[in-house]
LODREN-420415 format. One record per residue (C-alpha): x, y, z; residue number from 1. Coordinates in steps of 0.001 Angstrom, whole numbers. Example, Ala and Ser with C-alpha at 12.3 -4.5 7.8 and 13.67 -1.06 7.14 Angstrom:
REM residues 2
((12300, -4500, 7800), 1)
((13670, -1060, 7140), 2)
REM end
This chain:
REM residues 603
((0, 0, 0), 1)
((1180, 3555, -811), 2)
((2704, 5553, 2122), 3)
((1496, 9185, 1980), 4)
((4347, 10367, 4264), 5)
((6955, 9205, 1682), 6)
((6167, 12105, -654), 7)
((5722, 14732, 2058), 8)
((6732, 18359, 1486), 9)
((9562, 18186, 4049), 10)
((11084, 15134, 2411), 11)
((10844, 16772, -1051), 12)
((12627, 19927, 163), 13)
((15419, 17817, 1701), 14)
((16016, 15853, -1503), 15)
((16177, 18992, -3572), 16)
((18772, 20395, -1217), 17)
((20973, 17315, -1543), 18)
((20838, 17460, -5339), 19)
((21680, 21159, -5397), 20)
((24639, 20613, -3067), 21)
((25917, 17763, -5270), 22)
((25672, 19915, -8364), 23)
((27572, 22716, -6634), 24)
((30312, 20216, -5656), 25)
((30631, 18927, -9215), 26)
((30766, 22449, -10640), 27)
((33405, 23404, -8096), 28)
((35530, 20427, -9068), 29)
((35165, 21211, -12778), 30)
((36126, 24779, -12114), 31)
((39175, 23635, -10179), 32)
((40214, 21337, -13027), 33)
((39559, 23790, -15857), 34)
((40553, 27085, -14276), 35)
((42720, 26623, -11202), 36)
((44670, 23489, -12188), 37)
((44244, 23633, -15977), 38)
((47997, 23036, -16615), 39)
((48147, 19963, -14360), 40)
((44993, 18308, -15576), 41)
((45547, 19407, -19176), 42)
((48903, 17692, -19082), 43)
((47328, 14521, -17702), 44)
((44756, 14542, -20496), 45)
((47643, 14357, -22966), 46)
((49327, 11438, -21254), 47)
((47497, 8881, -23406), 48)
((47574, 9342, -27171), 49)
((46821, 7173, -30169), 50)
((49631, 6279, -32514), 51)
((49307, 4643, -35915), 52)
((51825, 1898, -36606), 53)
((52212, 897, -40236), 54)
((52361, -2855, -40736), 55)
((54572, -3537, -43734), 56)
((53419, -6530, -45780), 57)
((55811, -9252, -46862), 58)
((56811, -8622, -50441), 59)
((56061, -11553, -52752), 60)
((58847, -14062, -53266), 61)
((60297, -14986, -56668), 62)
((60938, -18563, -57875), 63)
((62505, -20082, -60981), 64)
((60691, -22469, -63358), 65)
((61525, -25457, -61138), 66)
((60256, -23894, -57921), 67)
((63677, -22848, -56605), 68)
((63463, -19673, -54565), 69)
((65496, -16794, -56003), 70)
((64298, -13895, -53836), 71)
((62836, -14080, -50328), 72)
((62485, -11834, -47252), 73)
((64346, -11486, -43956), 74)
((63439, -9179, -41026), 75)
((65319, -5903, -40626), 76)
((64983, -2985, -38199), 77)
((63960, 535, -39140), 78)
((63671, 3836, -37253), 79)
((60850, 6314, -37876), 80)
((59502, 9517, -36344), 81)
((56085, 11115, -36131), 82)
((56617, 14780, -37128), 83)
((53855, 16119, -34843), 84)
((55488, 14613, -31745), 85)
((59117, 14972, -32747), 86)
((61151, 17869, -31325), 87)
((63788, 19642, -33391), 88)
((66252, 19709, -30487), 89)
((66415, 15896, -30677), 90)
((67961, 15940, -34152), 91)
((71707, 16165, -33296), 92)
((71628, 13241, -30856), 93)
((69491, 11101, -33140), 94)
((71673, 11909, -36171), 95)
((74725, 10805, -34201), 96)
((73154, 7488, -33210), 97)
((71922, 6756, -36730), 98)
((75094, 8077, -38390), 99)
((72989, 10341, -40568), 100)
((73354, 13914, -41700), 101)
((71106, 16227, -39687), 102)
((70103, 17980, -42901), 103)
((68861, 14668, -44303), 104)
((66735, 14061, -41200), 105)
((65206, 17533, -41471), 106)
((64494, 17048, -45176), 107)
((62777, 13710, -44611), 108)
((60608, 15085, -41829), 109)
((59623, 18104, -43915), 110)
((58571, 15879, -46801), 111)
((56562, 13735, -44390), 112)
((54810, 16751, -42883), 113)
((53500, 17765, -46308), 114)
((51590, 14468, -46397), 115)
((50541, 14231, -42730), 116)
((52227, 15432, -39511), 117)
((50690, 12473, -37684), 118)
((51993, 9768, -40022), 119)
((55339, 8089, -39307), 120)
((58304, 9055, -41473), 121)
((61007, 6442, -41955), 122)
((64468, 7863, -41255), 123)
((66710, 4846, -41740), 124)
((66270, 1166, -42484), 125)
((68384, -1922, -41900), 126)
((69968, -481, -38777), 127)
((72401, -2618, -36741), 128)
((71128, -4242, -33540), 129)
((73639, -2228, -31483), 130)
((72130, 1011, -32797), 131)
((68683, -304, -32019), 132)
((69679, -962, -28388), 133)
((71139, 2538, -28044), 134)
((67925, 4133, -29258), 135)
((65843, 1922, -26970), 136)
((67955, 2955, -23966), 137)
((67319, 6627, -24721), 138)
((63745, 6280, -25947), 139)
((62418, 8555, -23206), 140)
((64655, 11320, -24594), 141)
((63400, 10829, -28155), 142)
((59794, 11859, -28228), 143)
((58014, 10725, -31374), 144)
((60786, 8260, -32296), 145)
((60089, 4563, -32635), 146)
((61500, 1495, -34317), 147)
((59849, -1376, -36114), 148)
((60618, -4508, -38105), 149)
((60251, -4519, -41891), 150)
((60958, -7208, -44508), 151)
((64258, -6999, -46349), 152)
((64984, -8581, -49755), 153)
((67374, -11544, -49680), 154)
((68789, -13063, -52862), 155)
((69449, -16783, -52674), 156)
((70492, -19469, -55123), 157)
((73355, -19840, -57536), 158)
((72329, -17181, -60105), 159)
((72348, -13454, -59473), 160)
((69947, -12630, -62335), 161)
((70416, -9000, -61361), 162)
((68938, -7458, -64500), 163)
((65985, -9835, -64501), 164)
((65033, -9493, -60861), 165)
((65992, -5842, -60622), 166)
((66073, -4215, -57213), 167)
((63986, -2293, -54727), 168)
((64955, 1083, -53392), 169)
((63558, 3834, -51219), 170)
((60984, 5835, -53109), 171)
((62155, 9139, -54591), 172)
((60391, 12492, -54353), 173)
((59478, 12306, -58044), 174)
((57937, 8872, -57575), 175)
((55961, 10094, -54576), 176)
((54372, 12660, -56859), 177)
((53458, 10141, -59560), 178)
((52816, 6713, -58017), 179)
((49687, 7504, -56016), 180)
((48548, 7899, -52425), 181)
((49550, 4387, -51343), 182)
((53184, 5427, -51016), 183)
((54696, 7519, -48227), 184)
((58232, 8887, -47722), 185)
((60669, 6121, -46903), 186)
((58628, 3380, -48562), 187)
((60352, 706, -50617), 188)
((59409, 457, -54287), 189)
((60569, -1678, -57210), 190)
((63057, 345, -59250), 191)
((64167, -1937, -62074), 192)
((63561, -5398, -63497), 193)
((60644, -7538, -62410), 194)
((60581, -5741, -59058), 195)
((59421, -2651, -60964), 196)
((57277, -4334, -63636), 197)
((55274, -6283, -61059), 198)
((55412, -3709, -58242), 199)
((51681, -3689, -57498), 200)
((51604, -7509, -57529), 201)
((54673, -8003, -55336), 202)
((54201, -5193, -52808), 203)
((50966, -6364, -51155), 204)
((48902, -3920, -49077), 205)
((50008, -2124, -45923), 206)
((48247, -2729, -42636), 207)
((47566, -171, -39902), 208)
((47668, -879, -36175), 209)
((46329, 1684, -33710), 210)
((47922, 1667, -30247), 211)
((47465, 3696, -27091), 212)
((50796, 5282, -26110), 213)
((51654, 7289, -22985), 214)
((53693, 10471, -22854), 215)
((56882, 8481, -22277), 216)
((56407, 6597, -25557), 217)
((55320, 3390, -23862), 218)
((52670, 1340, -25629), 219)
((49714, 880, -23274), 220)
((47854, -1553, -25515), 221)
((45606, -1729, -28567), 222)
((43352, 1209, -29182), 223)
((39662, 263, -28952), 224)
((40712, -3376, -28521), 225)
((42096, -3384, -32074), 226)
((38650, -3114, -33631), 227)
((39745, -524, -36180), 228)
((43081, -2155, -37060), 229)
((43636, -3006, -40735), 230)
((45695, -6184, -41280), 231)
((48494, -6149, -43868), 232)
((48091, -8287, -46982), 233)
((51267, -9965, -48230), 234)
((52255, -9601, -51872), 235)
((51838, -12393, -54400), 236)
((54683, -14651, -55531), 237)
((56136, -14747, -59043), 238)
((57041, -18025, -60697), 239)
((59448, -17376, -63557), 240)
((60327, -19170, -66772), 241)
((64021, -18863, -65866), 242)
((66040, -22035, -65373), 243)
((68310, -20950, -62536), 244)
((71014, -23458, -63439), 245)
((71137, -22272, -67051), 246)
((71078, -18664, -65833), 247)
((74045, -19302, -63551), 248)
((75891, -21056, -66393), 249)
((75329, -18084, -68719), 250)
((76554, -15664, -66065), 251)
((79690, -17739, -65484), 252)
((80500, -17806, -69211), 253)
((80318, -13996, -69364), 254)
((82599, -13318, -66396), 255)
((85295, -10829, -67391), 256)
((83443, -9876, -70570), 257)
((80991, -7233, -71706), 258)
((78044, -8840, -73392), 259)
((74759, -10675, -73055), 260)
((72992, -13989, -73486), 261)
((69279, -14553, -74110), 262)
((67865, -18082, -74349), 263)
((64199, -18740, -75205), 264)
((61945, -21758, -75371), 265)
((60888, -21793, -79068), 266)
((57591, -23453, -78175), 267)
((56130, -20625, -76118), 268)
((58593, -17698, -75875), 269)
((59533, -18327, -72239), 270)
((62894, -16831, -71300), 271)
((65117, -19660, -70079), 272)
((68079, -17406, -69300), 273)
((68941, -13739, -69704), 274)
((72365, -12579, -68606), 275)
((74058, -9224, -68985), 276)
((77712, -8596, -68152), 277)
((79074, -6998, -66177), 278)
((76297, -7192, -63631), 279)
((75925, -6225, -59969), 280)
((74899, -7758, -56673), 281)
((71225, -6830, -56105), 282)
((71732, -7404, -52365), 283)
((73457, -3994, -52300), 284)
((69986, -2453, -52502), 285)
((68176, -4767, -50096), 286)
((68941, -2631, -47056), 287)
((70551, 755, -46619), 288)
((72553, 1746, -49704), 289)
((75250, 4297, -49075), 290)
((75842, 7126, -51510), 291)
((79369, 5801, -52052), 292)
((78076, 2389, -53153), 293)
((75483, 3964, -55462), 294)
((78008, 6344, -57031), 295)
((80435, 3472, -57597), 296)
((77846, 1593, -59650), 297)
((76555, 4606, -61556), 298)
((80021, 5870, -62471), 299)
((81485, 2491, -63448), 300)
((82658, 2848, -67098), 301)
((81418, -696, -67861), 302)
((77873, 310, -66815), 303)
((76909, -2737, -64732), 304)
((73382, -1375, -64148), 305)
((72729, -1350, -67910), 306)
((70830, -4414, -69142), 307)
((72653, -5261, -72358), 308)
((70269, -8148, -73075), 309)
((67332, -5813, -73686), 310)
((68949, -2396, -74115), 311)
((72209, -2820, -76065), 312)
((71115, -1849, -79587), 313)
((74056, -2706, -81847), 314)
((74567, -3684, -85506), 315)
((73822, -7437, -85753), 316)
((76449, -8200, -88392), 317)
((75970, -11357, -90443), 318)
((73301, -12791, -88125), 319)
((70974, -10471, -90067), 320)
((71692, -12076, -93435), 321)
((68787, -14499, -92985), 322)
((66366, -11523, -93120), 323)
((67620, -10639, -96604), 324)
((67706, -14269, -97751), 325)
((64141, -14814, -96493), 326)
((62875, -11732, -98320), 327)
((64523, -12803, -101607), 328)
((63237, -16379, -101452), 329)
((59713, -15575, -100238), 330)
((59146, -12927, -102925), 331)
((60691, -15233, -105581), 332)
((63398, -12692, -106350), 333)
((65860, -15606, -106394), 334)
((65731, -19375, -106016), 335)
((68257, -21825, -104659), 336)
((69923, -22075, -108090), 337)
((70803, -18370, -108178), 338)
((74515, -17924, -107552), 339)
((77131, -15229, -107159), 340)
((80834, -15626, -107832), 341)
((82787, -14187, -104900), 342)
((86292, -12933, -105601), 343)
((86751, -11484, -102123), 344)
((85392, -7999, -102893), 345)
((82582, -6146, -104621), 346)
((82986, -2941, -106651), 347)
((80010, -583, -106652), 348)
((79536, 3169, -107003), 349)
((83233, 3879, -107161), 350)
((83892, 1975, -103924), 351)
((85268, -1426, -103068), 352)
((83221, -3375, -100520), 353)
((85409, -6064, -99016), 354)
((84839, -9605, -97828), 355)
((86918, -11696, -95446), 356)
((87710, -14456, -98006), 357)
((87360, -15597, -101603), 358)
((84353, -17926, -101540), 359)
((84011, -18781, -105232), 360)
((80570, -19509, -106679), 361)
((77902, -19773, -103974), 362)
((74146, -20086, -103755), 363)
((72060, -18925, -100811), 364)
((72741, -21972, -98578), 365)
((76494, -21813, -99089), 366)
((76454, -18034, -98695), 367)
((74861, -18428, -95251), 368)
((77251, -21276, -94362), 369)
((80393, -19306, -95238), 370)
((78894, -15888, -94444), 371)
((79781, -14555, -97892), 372)
((79387, -10758, -97902), 373)
((79705, -10436, -101679), 374)
((76664, -12667, -102193), 375)
((74573, -10467, -99911), 376)
((75858, -7203, -101415), 377)
((74486, -8379, -104753), 378)
((71310, -9714, -103189), 379)
((70535, -6447, -101380), 380)
((70536, -4576, -104683), 381)
((68092, -7114, -106162), 382)
((65739, -7111, -103142), 383)
((65662, -3361, -102537), 384)
((65211, -1200, -99474), 385)
((61413, -1437, -99053), 386)
((61245, -5237, -99199), 387)
((64199, -5633, -96830), 388)
((62582, -3242, -94343), 389)
((59230, -5026, -94609), 390)
((60690, -8433, -93794), 391)
((62838, -7051, -90982), 392)
((59741, -5619, -89350), 393)
((57917, -8930, -89796), 394)
((60543, -10466, -87513), 395)
((59961, -7716, -84944), 396)
((63012, -5541, -85579), 397)
((62546, -1836, -84960), 398)
((59932, -2555, -82247), 399)
((60029, -3670, -78635), 400)
((59326, -7346, -78105), 401)
((56950, -6552, -75246), 402)
((58894, -8560, -72676), 403)
((57652, -7990, -69125), 404)
((60511, -5648, -68250), 405)
((60403, -1883, -68496), 406)
((63982, -1620, -69705), 407)
((63877, -2419, -73427), 408)
((65110, -701, -76575), 409)
((63257, -1025, -79913), 410)
((66491, -816, -81881), 411)
((66455, 653, -85395), 412)
((65052, -956, -88542), 413)
((65997, 1598, -91242), 414)
((63641, 2548, -94041), 415)
((63649, 5054, -96885), 416)
((61790, 7491, -94649), 417)
((64366, 7018, -91912), 418)
((67226, 7671, -94335), 419)
((65482, 10769, -95691), 420)
((65206, 12024, -92132), 421)
((68799, 11438, -91046), 422)
((70645, 12008, -94320), 423)
((68260, 14317, -96164), 424)
((65976, 13501, -99067), 425)
((67861, 12640, -102283), 426)
((71158, 12857, -100367), 427)
((71757, 9125, -100092), 428)
((72231, 6479, -102796), 429)
((71698, 2754, -103254), 430)
((75317, 2278, -102220), 431)
((74163, 2936, -98649), 432)
((72143, -274, -98800), 433)
((75078, -2643, -99189), 434)
((76123, -2324, -95549), 435)
((72539, -2941, -94426), 436)
((72491, -6212, -96359), 437)
((75224, -7643, -94122), 438)
((73831, -6218, -90866), 439)
((76025, -3117, -90710), 440)
((75296, 574, -91056), 441)
((72323, 2095, -89278), 442)
((70476, -1134, -88413), 443)
((70630, -1957, -84687), 444)
((69135, -4780, -82676), 445)
((69181, -6124, -79121), 446)
((70227, -9627, -78069), 447)
((66601, -10229, -77043), 448)
((65349, -9318, -80518), 449)
((67899, -11625, -82146), 450)
((66896, -14487, -79855), 451)
((63211, -13961, -80739), 452)
((64092, -13860, -84455), 453)
((66000, -17124, -84112), 454)
((63047, -18620, -82245), 455)
((60750, -17721, -85157), 456)
((63090, -19278, -87723), 457)
((63436, -22448, -85652), 458)
((59684, -23036, -85370), 459)
((58650, -22003, -88897), 460)
((57372, -18526, -88148), 461)
((55695, -18825, -84750), 462)
((56565, -15608, -82949), 463)
((55780, -15712, -79234), 464)
((56039, -12638, -77046), 465)
((59148, -13265, -74910), 466)
((58268, -13326, -71223), 467)
((59774, -14025, -67814), 468)
((56761, -14682, -65567), 469)
((54905, -17974, -66028), 470)
((52300, -17404, -63333), 471)
((51434, -15473, -60175), 472)
((50491, -17173, -56907), 473)
((48312, -15533, -54261), 474)
((50103, -16272, -50974), 475)
((46913, -16146, -48906), 476)
((44646, -18347, -51013), 477)
((47236, -20329, -52967), 478)
((45328, -19538, -56151), 479)
((47360, -19510, -59387), 480)
((46939, -16805, -62034), 481)
((48498, -17573, -65401), 482)
((49801, -14618, -67359), 483)
((48685, -14097, -70949), 484)
((51077, -13255, -73761), 485)
((50613, -12616, -77462), 486)
((51656, -14826, -80346), 487)
((51525, -14484, -84103), 488)
((52539, -16355, -87236), 489)
((54960, -14682, -89634), 490)
((53545, -15183, -93163), 491)
((56493, -16950, -94732), 492)
((56204, -20282, -96526), 493)
((57477, -23510, -95016), 494)
((59769, -24139, -97985), 495)
((61555, -20831, -97388), 496)
((62047, -21591, -93708), 497)
((63371, -25005, -94719), 498)
((65989, -23313, -96890), 499)
((67030, -20798, -94227), 500)
((67230, -23499, -91570), 501)
((69360, -25611, -93884), 502)
((71789, -22737, -94324), 503)
((71989, -22363, -90533), 504)
((72567, -26094, -90218), 505)
((75573, -25775, -92530), 506)
((76995, -22879, -90484), 507)
((77562, -25265, -87575), 508)
((77897, -28615, -89354), 509)
((79059, -27870, -92911), 510)
((82690, -28291, -93979), 511)
((83115, -24528, -94418), 512)
((80779, -23406, -91634), 513)
((81816, -20352, -89625), 514)
((80101, -21610, -86453), 515)
((81572, -25067, -86012), 516)
((82708, -24103, -82497), 517)
((79049, -24382, -81434), 518)
((78817, -28106, -82174), 519)
((77485, -30255, -79336), 520)
((77971, -34051, -79208), 521)
((74657, -35842, -79301), 522)
((72552, -33088, -80842), 523)
((72300, -31229, -84151), 524)
((72755, -27468, -83659), 525)
((71929, -24806, -86268), 526)
((73208, -21255, -86024), 527)
((74708, -18153, -87579), 528)
((77797, -16150, -86757), 529)
((78024, -12384, -86838), 530)
((80969, -10026, -86533), 531)
((79772, -6442, -86295), 532)
((82283, -3727, -87033), 533)
((82742, -1183, -84268), 534)
((84209, 2269, -85047), 535)
((85392, 2596, -81435), 536)
((87464, -576, -81173), 537)
((87403, -4287, -81894), 538)
((84341, -5810, -83539), 539)
((81427, -7200, -81546), 540)
((80981, -10972, -81701), 541)
((77465, -12384, -82243), 542)
((76080, -15873, -82518), 543)
((72483, -17095, -82796), 544)
((71472, -20761, -82633), 545)
((68733, -23278, -81972), 546)
((68697, -26988, -81094), 547)
((67814, -29775, -81557), 548)
((67494, -29084, -85265), 549)
((64343, -31138, -85903), 550)
((62489, -30385, -82644), 551)
((63937, -27174, -81148), 552)
((63860, -26786, -77381), 553)
((66147, -23784, -77055), 554)
((66886, -20738, -79225), 555)
((69474, -18204, -78173), 556)
((71562, -15173, -79003), 557)
((75036, -14442, -77644), 558)
((76824, -11087, -77733), 559)
((80409, -10458, -76649), 560)
((81527, -6879, -77137), 561)
((84883, -5747, -78563), 562)
((86529, -9156, -78976), 563)
((86499, -9924, -82702), 564)
((85004, -12870, -84586), 565)
((81596, -14249, -83651), 566)
((82629, -17784, -84567), 567)
((85600, -17642, -82197), 568)
((84114, -15873, -79185), 569)
((80309, -16137, -79197), 570)
((79733, -19562, -80813), 571)
((81558, -21565, -78088), 572)
((79424, -19906, -75402), 573)
((76269, -20869, -77286), 574)
((77478, -24446, -77624), 575)
((78226, -24708, -73903), 576)
((74783, -23395, -72975), 577)
((72967, -25694, -75408), 578)
((74884, -28690, -74100), 579)
((74176, -27770, -70466), 580)
((70445, -27233, -70972), 581)
((69748, -30253, -73160), 582)
((71888, -32553, -71020), 583)
((70153, -31340, -67862), 584)
((66780, -32122, -69405), 585)
((67814, -35486, -70863), 586)
((67659, -34341, -74506), 587)
((71146, -35257, -75672), 588)
((71200, -38361, -77863), 589)
((74586, -39977, -78578), 590)
((73010, -41804, -81555), 591)
((72098, -38628, -83450), 592)
((72859, -39387, -87141), 593)
((75422, -37344, -89034), 594)
((73688, -35369, -91802), 595)
((76781, -33535, -93000), 596)
((77699, -35852, -95895), 597)
((74160, -35922, -97285), 598)
((73830, -32155, -97049), 599)
((77156, -31404, -98696), 600)
((76295, -33690, -101571), 601)
((73345, -31444, -102437), 602)
((75625, -28473, -103097), 603)
REM end
């Protein structure tokens, strides 16, 4: 039952008084906190702050065609600062500990502040453990300074493959302005090679961890129980077409030389090996790279950072004679009965164009076998500039192959329009064409282009886009994504390819072949030598080849700069590589029949 005395007037007045007194007490306390002791309590309110820690993802690993790891990750320590919390007076002591220039620290922080004063700015990576301990001991004196662990690239295996893999490096100011909002100062980005081409695939996605931190820099725990944290997503792995053993063999054969090797699978355009010499150790860039180390590489007169396999555009010499022979045979300008009598020189337009020997009467097969310049001088005049240019372009010369590297030169496939532009209209004559017919003059190609051209000859006109990545593997799901590449068929008849291939067979196996040094026991090799004149020194040695002759499994191009004859210097390297690869894959057959006698009898 309801008690009437409970809600009496006296009781109501008493309760109101208590409430009013409580309100006055609360207001007094708030006034004390906000007015009297504002400094004390304001300071306490700043004791706990939220700090964003960037979680660096693991960069995708890189494997060869057989699943051997070529590039993986190891942990390394880094030091960063948050500009908003960092104090300028801390710079001298921190610079001393990190062995950095104070000006560099200031510059990095200023760049970071333009993006966000609350976002960490990386000062130095790959710091020694001793330095890490020193910073940790003085952490209370370094407000806004913290250290973290990030993945560092590690190169394993027997092959360096420096120009294939490329390297990662700290992002530049120009890249920050062009690569998008994902990147922040101090981030690592792929600079060259596959690291650059597949940057967005390899890098993964950063994570963000929000922590509560007190005024002394101590982490108090996850902010909001980690509910707003964003986990990092590791990058995907690349599985390459490279055979690491063949790659290492190619690199070893180029030691002490300047040159390149490119080996392709003629059945799909996969790059089996791609070596450029001299090269460099990509591990130099996996951590902190000193200015002295960088300058040493950049200023090296042999240019070790330059990928000769895809960028060295040089005259191809006699390796280019098959372009002219193909054009003449396909357009029925000549047949296999057409001959030229070589006396060791050719007189045209008041000039004598020399040859390296007297070859006598030769047809197209024998001209390829003995690399007779006089035959091809005559043939170039019959074929003409336009037809020669057309067939050169059909084989991809004058254009990039489209390999999945950013560093590639298109070379030069001259035309009448090109000559008009560089020499002036009506200021050049047909005499200019003779040098082009033997792969000299203004024509320039890369080792990669020559390897692709050889691939197309070996497989009767199938031109596959050369490529290094076979597939991409998602590290989280394990799902495989196969990469797609283009292919086309060069419209040249089988009978013409038969004739060109026969000439290349004779180069290696014929009695007068210039490439006999490329012979491999147990397999029939076909090839072509080239010796490209160099106005700045000794000639460049070229050799292109494919094997086995009837069912090609490897097509390659070898370049050795400034050494002389292609048959003496480049052909032996090609032979060694063919033998290694076919033997490794069980393709050498000691019972391979000798076709030399039968072939010679036809000529």
